[in-house]
TORDO-908639 format. One line per 3 residues: their letters; for each residue x, y, z of C-alpha. Coordinates in nm, 2 decimals, padded with zeros to 4 digits. Layout:
a = X Y Z ~ ... .
***
This chain:
xxx = 07.21 09.75 08.58 ~ 07.21 10.13 08.54 ~ 06.91 10.36 08.62 .
xxx = 06.84 10.38 08.25 ~ 06.79 10.00 08.23 ~ 07.12 09.95 08.04 .
xxx = 07.35 09.66 08.15 ~ 07.67 09.79 08.29 ~ 08.01 09.61 08.27 .
xxx = 08.14 09.46 08.59 ~ 08.43 09.63 08.76 ~ 08.76 09.49 08.63 .
xxx = 08.97 09.26 08.84 ~ 09.34 09.34 08.85 ~ 09.56 09.08 08.99 .
xxx = 09.78 09.19 09.28 ~ 10.10 09.05 09.43 ~ 10.08 08.99 09.80 .
xxx = 10.28 09.19 10.05 ~ 10.47 09.11 10.37 ~ 10.33 09.31 10.66 .
xxx = 10.58 09.32 10.95 ~ 10.47 09.42 11.30 ~ 10.75 09.46 11.55 .
xxx = 10.76 09.59 11.91 ~ 10.92 09.52 12.24 ~ 10.74 09.25 12.44 .
xxx = 10.42 09.38 12.59 ~ 10.36 09.67 12.35 ~ 10.07 09.49 12.18 .
xxx = 10.18 09.35 11.85 ~ 10.04 09.00 11.92 ~ 09.70 09.14 12.01 .
xxx = 09.69 09.36 11.70 ~ 09.80 09.06 11.49 ~ 09.52 08.85 11.61 .
xxx = 09.26 09.12 11.54 ~ 09.39 09.16 11.18 ~ 09.37 08.79 11.12 .
xxx = 09.02 08.77 11.25 ~ 08.90 09.06 11.04 ~ 09.08 09.01 10.71 .
xxx = 09.06 08.68 10.52 ~ 09.33 08.77 10.27 ~ 09.62 08.77 10.52 .
xxx = 09.77 08.49 10.72 ~ 10.03 08.46 10.99 ~ 10.37 08.34 10.89 .
xxx = 10.45 08.04 11.11 ~ 10.81 08.06 11.24 ~ 11.05 07.77 11.30 .
xxx = 11.20 07.79 11.65 ~ 11.43 07.60 11.88 ~ 11.25 07.70 12.20 .
xxx = 11.05 07.43 12.39 ~ 10.68 07.40 12.31 ~ 10.46 07.57 12.57 .
xxx = 10.14 07.41 12.71 ~ 09.86 07.44 12.45 ~ 10.08 07.52 12.16 .
xxx = 10.04 07.31 11.84 ~ 10.34 07.22 11.63 ~ 10.30 07.36 11.27 .
xxx = 10.03 07.60 11.38 ~ 10.19 07.82 11.65 ~ 10.55 07.74 11.56 .
xxx = 10.74 07.47 11.38 ~ 10.94 07.33 11.67 ~ 11.29 07.19 11.57 .
xxx = 11.62 07.12 11.74 ~ 11.93 07.33 11.71 ~ 12.09 07.10 11.45 .
xxx = 11.78 07.10 11.23 ~ 11.75 07.47 11.25 ~ 12.12 07.52 11.14 .
xxx = 12.05 07.28 10.85 ~ 11.76 07.50 10.74 ~ 11.99 07.80 10.74 .
xxx = 12.26 07.61 10.55 ~ 12.00 07.50 10.28 ~ 11.88 07.86 10.24 .
xxx = 11.53 07.76 10.35 ~ 11.48 08.07 10.58 ~ 11.40 08.42 10.48 .
xxx = 11.53 08.55 10.81 ~ 11.65 08.41 11.14 ~ 11.76 08.55 11.47 .
xxx = 11.84 08.44 11.83 ~ 11.60 08.59 12.07 ~ 11.61 08.53 12.45 .
xxx = 11.84 08.23 12.39 ~ 11.64 08.05 12.12 ~ 11.65 08.06 11.74 .
xxx = 11.35 08.18 11.54 ~ 11.32 08.19 11.16 ~ 11.08 08.22 10.87 .
xxx = 11.05 07.93 10.62 ~ 11.09 08.08 10.27 ~ 10.88 07.85 10.04 .
xxx = 10.53 07.90 10.18 ~ 10.57 08.28 10.20 ~ 10.68 08.32 09.84 .
xxx = 10.40 08.10 09.72 ~ 10.14 08.32 09.90 ~ 10.29 08.64 09.76 .
xxx = 10.27 08.50 09.41 ~ 09.90 08.41 09.46 ~ 09.82 08.76 09.58 .
xxx = 09.79 08.66 09.95 ~ 09.94 08.88 10.22 ~ 10.16 08.74 10.49 .
xxx = 10.18 08.89 10.85 ~ 10.50 08.87 11.04 ~ 10.54 08.90 11.42 .
xxx = 10.92 08.94 11.43 ~ 11.19 09.16 11.58 ~ 11.41 09.42 11.42 .
xxx = 11.69 09.17 11.34 ~ 11.45 08.96 11.13 ~ 11.30 09.27 10.97 .
xxx = 11.65 09.38 10.86 ~ 11.72 09.05 10.70 ~ 11.39 09.05 10.51 .
xxx = 11.48 09.40 10.38 ~ 11.82 09.27 10.26 ~ 11.67 08.97 10.08 .
xxx = 11.65 09.07 09.71 ~ 11.36 08.83 09.64 ~ 11.13 09.00 09.89 .
xxx = 11.26 09.35 09.95 ~ 10.99 09.52 09.74 ~ 10.71 09.32 09.91 .
xxx = 10.80 09.45 10.26 ~ 10.58 09.68 10.47 ~ 10.72 09.75 10.82 .
xxx = 10.53 09.88 11.12 ~ 10.68 09.94 11.47 ~ 10.45 09.94 11.77 .
xxx = 10.55 10.15 12.07 ~ 10.39 10.16 12.41 ~ 10.25 10.49 12.54 .
xxx = 10.51 10.49 12.82 ~ 10.76 10.26 12.99 ~ 10.55 10.22 13.30 .
xxx = 10.25 10.09 13.10 ~ 10.49 09.85 12.92 ~ 10.60 09.71 13.25 .
xxx = 10.24 09.68 13.37 ~ 10.14 09.49 13.06 ~ 10.43 09.24 13.11 .
xxx = 10.32 09.18 13.47 ~ 09.95 09.14 13.37 ~ 10.04 08.87 13.13 .
xxx = 10.14 08.66 13.43 ~ 10.33 08.42 13.21 ~ 10.70 08.49 13.29 .
xxx = 10.88 08.50 13.62 ~ 10.99 08.84 13.76 ~ 11.35 08.80 13.64 .
xxx = 11.23 08.75 13.29 ~ 11.01 09.06 13.31 ~ 11.32 09.26 13.42 .
xxx = 11.52 09.12 13.13 ~ 11.25 09.21 12.88 ~ 11.23 09.56 13.01 .
xxx = 11.61 09.60 12.98 ~ 11.59 09.47 12.62 ~ 11.30 09.69 12.53 .
xxx = 11.52 10.00 12.53 ~ 11.75 09.85 12.27 ~ 11.46 09.73 12.06 .
xxx = 11.28 10.06 12.06 ~ 11.60 10.24 11.94 ~ 11.55 10.07 11.60 .
xxx = 11.22 10.25 11.53 ~ 11.39 10.46 11.26 ~ 11.43 10.15 11.04 .
xxx = 11.05 10.11 11.00 ~ 10.82 10.28 10.76 ~ 10.53 10.33 11.00 .
xxx = 10.51 10.40 11.37 ~ 10.21 10.34 11.59 ~ 10.18 10.43 11.96 .
xxx = 09.95 10.17 12.11 ~ 09.76 10.36 12.37 ~ 09.42 10.22 12.26 .
xxx = 09.41 09.88 12.10 ~ 09.11 09.93 11.88 ~ 09.25 10.25 11.74 .
xxx = 09.59 10.09 11.68 ~ 09.42 09.80 11.49 ~ 09.24 10.05 11.27 .
xxx = 09.56 10.23 11.20 ~ 09.73 09.91 11.09 ~ 09.43 09.83 10.87 .
xxx = 09.46 10.17 10.70 ~ 09.83 10.10 10.63 ~ 09.74 09.76 10.48 .
xxx = 09.46 09.91 10.26 ~ 09.69 10.18 10.13 ~ 09.98 09.94 10.06 .
xxx = 09.76 09.70 09.87 ~ 09.68 09.99 09.63 ~ 10.04 10.07 09.54 .
xxx = 10.10 10.08 09.17 ~ 10.38 09.83 09.17 ~ 10.17 09.56 09.33 .
xxx = 09.90 09.58 09.06 ~ 10.02 09.30 08.83 ~ 09.76 09.35 08.56 .
xxx = 09.75 09.73 08.57 ~ 09.95 09.79 08.25 ~ 09.72 09.57 08.05 .
xxx = 09.41 09.74 08.20 ~ 09.53 10.09 08.12 ~ 09.63 09.98 07.77 .
xxx = 09.28 09.85 07.72 ~ 09.14 10.19 07.83 ~ 09.37 10.35 07.58 .
xxx = 09.26 10.12 07.30 ~ 08.89 10.18 07.39 ~ 08.83 09.83 07.52 .
***
């Protein structure tokens, strides 16, 4: 109700198509921590669950953390066109099931992807989802900090850490292929920057499915 006691019309609701928010980085740069913070703070985005051929780690839940499949089944998913993207990373296959993602986008729900540059390229080349893609690359503040973060995780043996550091240089060389770059020196600040990107991308004109009808109503005096 207005100050003059008159009833005001509620704000219009314009339907929106969902978007695909991709976070990529070398191992240890912070994309997983940022992803978890986004999911905790925003109810309109969910994490895409990848299919993978790697063994399940202690505490992981099939269908929640990953969809664990064998090499033959993974290849069958590729052959049937069921994956939006797929790539081999550290000796194991990873891929994004298509159907659940497209359903979410059509319902105005955003989907978060924690994938590498190979998967991001494939998403960008898929005609059915190219316009839905928002890509962010996370960089560490320096290489020493990246190595320290990998050691602090205490999950992988020393030789795996060395291999990941060697691979990081190649991964970081693909930063030019991303629309947004964040240097993750402070995790809270980095989360805020990703949230700002998400807010802005949700307001893009082409994502507002009911915008034409709304503007036409304004023009007609509705």
